C-alpha positions in Angstrom: 99.0 55.6 87.1 101.5 57.9 86.6 102.4 56.1 83.5 98.9 56.9 82.2 98.9 60.4 83.3 102.1 60.7 81.2 101.0 59.1 78.5 97.9 61.6 78.7 99.7 64.5 78.7 101.5 63.3 75.8 98.3 62.8 73.6 97.4 65.8 75.1 100.4 68.2 74.3 100.6 66.3 70.5 97.2 67.4 69.8 97.6 70.9 71.1 100.5 71.5 69.3 99.3 69.9 66.2 95.7 72.1 66.8 97.7 75.3 67.3 100.5 75.0 64.9 100.7 77.3 61.8 98.9 75.5 58.8 100.6 75.4 55.8 98.8 76.7 52.6 99.6 75.5 49.4 97.9 78.2 47.5 100.6 80.0 46.5 102.2 77.3 44.5 98.7 76.1 43.0 97.8 79.8 41.9 101.3 80.1 40.5 100.5 76.5 38.7 97.4 77.8 37.1 98.8 80.5 36.2 100.8 78.9 34.4 98.7 76.8 32.7 96.3 79.7 31.6 98.9 81.5 30.5 100.8 78.2 28.2 97.0 78.3 26.6 96.2 74.9 24.6 95.4 71.7 26.2 97.1 71.5 29.8 99.5 68.7 31.0 97.8 66.0 32.4 100.5 65.8 35.1 99.8 69.8 36.0 95.7 69.0 36.1 96.2 66.3 38.9 98.6 68.3 40.6 95.9 71.0 40.7 93.0 68.5 41.6 95.8 66.6 44.6 96.2 70.6 46.1 92.7 71.5 45.5 90.9 68.4 47.3 93.8 68.8 50.5 92.5 72.5 51.0 90.4 74.6 53.5 87.6 76.1 52.1 89.1 79.4 52.7 92.0 78.3 50.6 89.9 77.3 47.8 88.1 81.0 48.1 91.7 82.6 47.7 92.3 80.4 45.1 89.2 80.8 43.0 89.6 84.9 43.5 93.3 84.9 42.3 92.4 82.4 39.3 89.5 84.7 38.8 91.5 87.8 38.5 94.6 86.6 36.9 91.9 85.1 33.3 90.4 88.9 33.5 93.8 90.7 33.3 94.6 88.0 30.9 91.1 88.0 29.0 92.2 92.6 28.9 95.5 92.1 27.6 93.8 89.7 24.9 91.2 92.4 23.9 93.7 95.2 24.4 96.1 93.1 21.8 93.5 92.3 19.5 92.0 95.8 18.6 95.9 97.4 18.6 97.1 94.4 16.1 97.2 94.8 12.3 95.1 92.6 10.3 97.4 89.7 9.7 98.1 89.3 13.1 94.4 89.1 14.2 93.6 85.4 13.4 97.1 84.1 15.6 95.5 86.2 18.5 92.1 84.4 18.0 93.8 81.1 17.6 95.2 81.8 21.1 92.7 83.0 23.1 90.6 79.7 21.6 93.2 77.6 23.1 93.3 79.6 26.8 89.6 79.1 26.9 90.3 75.3 26.5 92.7 76.0 29.5 90.8 77.6 31.3 87.8 75.1 31.1 89.6 72.2 32.1 91.6 74.9 35.1 88.1 75.8 36.3 86.7 72.2 36.8 90.1 71.0 38.6 89.8 73.8 40.8 85.9 72.5 41.8 86.0 69.5 44.0 82.0 69.3 43.1 82.6 69.6 39.8 80.6 67.7 36.9 82.8 67.5 33.8 79.6 67.0 31.7 78.5 70.1 32.7 79.6 73.8 31.5 82.1 75.3 34.3 81.2 79.0 36.0 83.6 81.7 34.0 84.6 84.5 36.4 83.4 87.8 35.7 84.2 91.1 36.7 82.2 92.8 39.7 81.1 89.4 41.0 77.1 88.4 41.3 75.6 87.0 44.6 75.8 88.2 47.9 77.9 91.6 47.5 76.0 91.8 43.4 75.3 95.1 42.4 71.9 95.6 43.8 70.7 99.0 44.3 69.9 99.1 47.7 69.6 102.4 49.3 73.0 102.8 50.8 74.3 103.1 46.9 76.0 106.1 46.0 73.7 107.9 43.0 75.1 106.6 39.8 78.5 108.8 38.1 77.4 109.3 34.3 80.8 109.0 33.2 82.0 105.8 35.4 78.8 104.3 34.0 79.3 105.3 30.1 83.4 104.2 30.6 81.5 100.6 31.6 79.0 100.6 28.7 82.3 101.4 26.2 84.2 98.6 28.2 81.2 95.9 27.5 80.8 97.0 23.9 84.3 96.4 23.3 84.5 92.5 25.1 81.3 92.2 23.2 83.0 93.1 19.9 85.9 90.8 20.8 83.3 87.8 21.3 81.8 88.2 18.3 85.0 88.3 16.2 86.1 85.1 18.5 83.0 83.4 17.6 83.1 84.0 14.0 86.9 82.9 14.5 85.7 79.8 15.5 82.8 79.2 13.5 85.2 80.1 10.1 87.6 77.1 11.3 84.8 74.4 12.9 86.7 75.1 15.9 83.9 74.6 18.7 84.5 76.8 21.6 83.8 75.5 25.0 81.1 76.7 27.0 80.7 78.2 30.4 78.0 79.3 32.8 
């Protein structure tokens, strides 16, 4: 009987140790890998994509949200840098900048599919957007403060610049007969 009690205590101690032991997270390593894939552009290395998929498959949902947020922020940062470079570059450099952006879009599509365990590769993935939508969207509620005219004008100006960039990107891709990856 004493042996059974000792075994039961050992099993309970093992379960308690496993339960309360700090969980290791793979978010920083996966974010670093995703950032390198986005930064390099082009067709991502299949081994790197497999590593991202393996990490994502093992992550709890909370870690996935952190990962998606970090990758989305990195994408928006890289996108803004590309837009700024494009509009300040001489005309001779603009085609190379647009080619690099097309390659980065291809890498983004592969990366987003790898980050979503339930993704269907035959459907376009969702592109990270600034501000986001959903439960915390920008709806007009009773609590919302009045719209600041200067901020609204600055946001409209930013959207206009992004639209001009996207038009230039689409025109360049069409002239080179390159199909841009589709996103939702």
